[in-house]
C-alpha positions in Angstrom: -42.3 -141.8 -61.5 -45.9 -143.1 -61.3 -48.3 -141.8 -58.6 -49.2 -144.1 -55.7 -52.7 -145.5 -55.0 -55.4 -142.8 -54.7 -58.3 -142.6 -52.2 -60.9 -143.0 -55.0 -60.7 -144.5 -58.4 -63.2 -144.5 -61.3 -62.3 -146.5 -64.3 -64.2 -147.5 -67.5 -63.1 -150.7 -69.1 -59.9 -150.7 -67.2 -58.8 -147.1 -67.9 -59.4 -143.8 -66.0 -62.9 -142.6 -66.8 -63.1 -139.2 -68.4 -65.9 -136.7 -67.8 -67.1 -137.3 -71.4 -67.4 -141.1 -70.7 -69.2 -140.6 -67.4 -71.7 -137.9 -68.4 -74.1 -140.2 -70.2 -74.4 -142.2 -67.0 -75.6 -139.4 -64.8 -79.3 -140.3 -65.3 -78.9 -143.9 -66.5 -80.7 -146.6 -64.7 -80.5 -149.7 -66.9 -77.4 -151.4 -65.4 -76.5 -153.9 -62.8 -73.6 -154.1 -60.3 -71.8 -155.9 -57.5 -70.2 -154.4 -54.4 -67.4 -155.8 -52.4 -65.0 -155.0 -49.6 -61.3 -155.4 -50.5 -58.8 -156.1 -47.8 -55.1 -156.4 -48.5 -56.0 -156.3 -52.2 -58.1 -159.4 -51.8 -61.8 -160.2 -51.6 -64.1 -162.9 -50.2 -66.6 -164.7 -52.5 -65.0 -163.6 -55.7 -66.7 -166.5 -57.5 -70.1 -165.3 -56.3 -69.5 -161.8 -57.5 -68.5 -163.1 -61.0 -71.5 -165.4 -61.1 -73.8 -162.5 -60.1 -72.5 -160.3 -62.9 -72.7 -163.1 -65.4 -76.3 -164.0 -64.5 -77.5 -160.4 -64.4 -75.9 -159.6 -67.8 -77.6 -162.5 -69.5 -80.9 -161.5 -68.0 -80.7 -157.8 -68.8 -78.6 -157.8 -72.0 -78.7 -161.3 -73.4 -74.9 -161.5 -73.3 -72.2 -161.5 -70.7 -68.5 -160.5 -70.5 -65.9 -163.3 -70.0 -64.9 -163.6 -66.4 -61.2 -163.0 -67.3 -62.2 -159.6 -68.8 -64.1 -158.6 -65.7 -61.1 -159.7 -63.6 -58.8 -157.6 -65.7 -60.9 -154.5 -65.0 -60.9 -155.3 -61.2 -57.1 -155.8 -61.2 -56.6 -152.4 -63.0 -58.7 -150.6 -60.4 -57.1 -152.3 -57.5 -53.6 -151.5 -58.8 -54.5 -147.9 -58.6 -56.2 -148.1 -55.2 -55.1 -148.6 -51.5 -55.1 -152.2 -50.3 -58.3 -151.8 -48.3 -61.2 -150.5 -50.3 -64.8 -150.6 -51.0 -65.3 -151.5 -54.7 -68.3 -151.4 -57.0 -68.3 -152.9 -60.5 -71.2 -151.8 -62.7 -72.1 -153.4 -66.1 -74.1 -151.4 -68.6 -74.7 -151.0 -72.4 -73.3 -147.9 -74.1 -76.6 -147.9 -76.1 -78.2 -146.4 -72.9 -81.8 -146.5 -71.8 -85.0 -146.5 -73.8 -83.3 -148.1 -76.8 -83.0 -151.6 -78.2 -79.3 -152.3 -78.5 -78.3 -154.3 -81.6 -76.3 -157.5 -81.4 -73.1 -155.7 -82.2 -73.3 -153.4 -79.2 -71.0 -154.6 -76.4 -71.0 -154.1 -72.7 -69.0 -151.6 -70.7 -67.8 -151.9 -67.1 -67.4 -149.0 -64.7 -65.3 -149.8 -61.6 -65.2 -147.3 -58.7 -63.5 -147.5 -55.4 -63.8 -145.6 -52.2 -63.0 -145.9 -48.5 -63.3 -149.3 -46.8 -66.4 -149.7 -44.7 -67.8 -152.1 -42.1 -71.3 -150.6 -42.0 -73.1 -149.0 -39.0 -72.6 -150.4 -35.5 -76.2 -151.1 -34.8 -78.4 -152.5 -33.4 -81.0 -151.3 -36.0 -84.7 -150.8 -35.7 -86.6 -151.6 -38.9 -90.0 -150.5 -40.1 -91.8 -152.8 -42.5 -93.3 -151.6 -45.7 -95.1 -153.5 -48.4 -92.7 -153.5 -51.4 -91.5 -155.9 -54.0 -88.4 -155.1 -56.1 -88.5 -155.3 -59.9 -86.2 -158.1 -61.1 -85.6 -159.1 -57.4 -82.8 -161.6 -58.1 -80.7 -158.9 -59.8 -78.7 -156.2 -58.1 -79.6 -153.4 -60.4 -79.3 -149.6 -60.2 -82.0 -146.9 -60.2 -84.1 -148.3 -57.3 -85.6 -145.1 -56.0 -87.8 -147.1 -53.6 -84.9 -148.2 -51.4 -83.9 -144.6 -50.5 -87.5 -143.4 -50.4 -88.5 -146.1 -47.8 -85.3 -145.6 -45.9 -86.1 -142.0 -45.4 -89.7 -142.7 -44.6 -88.5 -145.2 -41.9 -86.1 -142.7 -40.4 -88.8 -140.0 -40.3 -90.9 -142.5 -38.2 -88.0 -143.0 -35.7 -86.5 -146.2 -37.2 -83.1 -146.8 -38.7 -84.1 -148.5 -42.0 -86.9 -150.3 -43.8 -87.7 -154.0 -44.2 -89.8 -155.2 -47.1 -92.9 -157.4 -46.8 -94.3 -158.8 -50.1 -97.9 -159.1 -51.2 -98.2 -162.4 -49.3 -97.2 -160.8 -46.0 -93.7 -162.4 -46.0 -90.5 -160.7 -45.0 -88.0 -160.7 -47.9 -85.1 -158.2 -47.5 -84.3 -154.7 -46.3 -83.3 -151.6 -48.3 -79.7 -152.6 -49.0 -79.6 -155.7 -46.8 -80.4 -159.4 -46.6 -82.2 -160.5 -43.5 -81.3 -163.6 -41.5 -82.8 -165.0 -38.3 -81.9 -167.4 -35.5 -84.3 -169.7 -33.6 -81.8 -170.8 -31.0 -80.8 -173.9 -33.0 -80.7 -173.0 -36.7 -80.2 -170.1 -39.1 -83.5 -169.2 -40.8 -83.5 -167.5 -44.1 -86.6 -165.7 -45.4 -88.4 -167.6 -48.2 -89.5 -164.9 -50.7 -88.5 -163.4 -54.0 -85.3 -161.4 -53.2 -81.7 -160.8 -54.1 -79.3 -163.5 -52.8 -76.4 -161.4 -51.6 -72.8 -162.5 -52.0 -72.3 -162.3 -48.2 -75.4 -164.4 -47.8 -73.9 -166.9 -50.2 -70.6 -167.0 -48.3 -72.4 -167.5 -45.0 -74.6 -170.3 -46.4 -71.7 -172.4 -47.7 -69.5 -171.8 -44.6 -72.3 -172.7 -42.2 -72.8 -175.9 -44.2 -69.0 -176.6 -43.9 -69.3 -175.9 -40.1 -72.3 -178.3 -39.8 -74.6 -175.5 -38.6 -78.3 -176.2 -39.3 -80.0 -173.7 -41.6 -83.3 -173.6 -43.5 -85.4 -171.3 -45.6 -89.0 -170.7 -44.5 -91.7 -168.0 -44.9 -91.4 -165.5 -42.1 -94.2 -163.1 -41.3 -94.1 -160.3 -38.7 -96.1 -162.4 -36.3 -93.3 -164.9 -36.2 -90.6 -162.5 -35.1 -91.0 -162.6 -31.4 -89.4 -166.1 -31.3 -86.3 -165.1 -33.3 -83.1 -163.1 -33.1 -82.3 -161.3 -36.3 -79.5 -159.5 -38.3 -79.0 -157.6 -41.5 -76.0 -158.4 -43.7 -74.5 -157.1 -47.0 -71.1 -156.6 -48.5 -70.1 -154.4 -45.6 -70.6 -157.0 -42.9 -71.9 -160.5 -42.1 -74.1 -159.3 -39.4 -75.5 -156.2 -37.7 -78.1 -156.9 -34.9 -81.8 -156.0 -35.4 -83.2 -154.7 -32.1 -86.9 -154.6 -33.3 -89.0 -154.8 -36.4 -92.0 -152.4 -36.1 -93.0 -152.8 -32.4 -91.7 -156.4 -32.0 -88.4 -156.7 -30.1 -86.2 -159.5 -31.4 -84.1 -161.9 -29.3 -80.6 -161.6 -28.0 -78.4 -161.7 -31.1 -74.9 -162.2 -29.6 -74.6 -166.0 -30.1 -76.0 -165.6 -33.7 -73.6 -162.7 -34.5 -70.6 -164.6 -33.3 -71.6 -167.6 -35.4 -72.0 -165.4 -38.5 -68.7 -163.7 -38.1 -67.0 -167.1 -37.6 -68.5 -168.4 -40.8 -67.6 -165.2 -42.7 -64.0 -165.3 -41.6 -63.7 -168.9 -42.6 -64.1 -167.8 -46.2 -60.7 -167.2 -47.7 -59.6 -163.9 -49.1 -58.5 -164.3 -52.8 -56.8 -162.1 -55.3 -58.8 -161.2 -58.5 
């Protein structure tokens, strides 16, 4: 008799990952990933996750795995996991770091699952820091700055850090996208940053709902006229109470709109 789903699963290329297979990854930082919440064995925005992995693989490795192969690895992991899970799929080269992989070296996929999450309750106070991520459009691993600035922010009495680029524009937060509301439209920061899958879901569902939205440069001086949230794979919106010393507007209407848009996105099976 086979065992039932376990609380945490780690698989490499669709099979249980051995210690030998995992040990080379302990200090590896040249990889990319996508993270998702699984509910009832299904996920939202699956097409966006596959597109993210495909784009990042082409940028970092010059090749990409077929979608069906990636889906097979996801299915194998979900079959061994409870129906509600957090899941992370990481793509890397077995050639490792500090090498030039030849054309015959393929790509491996590490899929790990853990307890489902909906993120912190909030609201959150964010401290701005000047920082620009390397390869900002890719969700890659080994970003020490995210944890460093998070800890710096908490030490200063904040909950997390928000990034401002060299032009003084807000871009994103440590593990979050930023979104704002001016009372009539959703305002997305215009800067070099990662377009999150939840952000992609919200954008297309807002469009379907006929809700105005736009991208514009947002600087700290603009914040007093806005309500704001952070979002990632955990949640479509957690309220921001203040950024630095500037309090943001009442987010309740905005939060309700974001959750409505997110829930309009269908859950699909990999």
